[in-house]
Steps between C-alpha positions, in 0.01 A plus 500: 500500500424231244519226763267687735255543214519127422436423867196728497367334183535163674322632808212646297450174307499296821246737657272476199524125440594365844771269361877541480499342156309802367775723639763295318319535168443871553871559566588285198272710278645815657857382441449401136364838389769649275462860616562398861846368414598848387346649814685249720836597353473878493346722764237673293196688632284213378674264742379702796159540336461121476584471870248769591235336281548166676493674838177679407343172391602333826364791705173494306460128567563558870243780509242285319547211744444718806165678491611775738819621330682726742650839424868393461406277205344800329809712577731235351276469196509874447877515545553220249265670253693827534835324454365316196375825354837666552680213327265481203 
């Protein structure tokens, strides 16, 4: 789960900046946060919450880039919000 979250952080940074170097620095900042080392070792509810937060950010970016966001994007966004609310 931690690796998927790191991949999503890289993807979000590349989408925002347009360079792979920004993705590297984003993953480096993500990896050096002390609380994430604890989350990477133990499967805590916060680990899944970090994954859902990154997924929500990526979905929001996709919906902002396309002016006519279709219904499945809204369904996924709602499902991720519900899962995040259940984990919190």
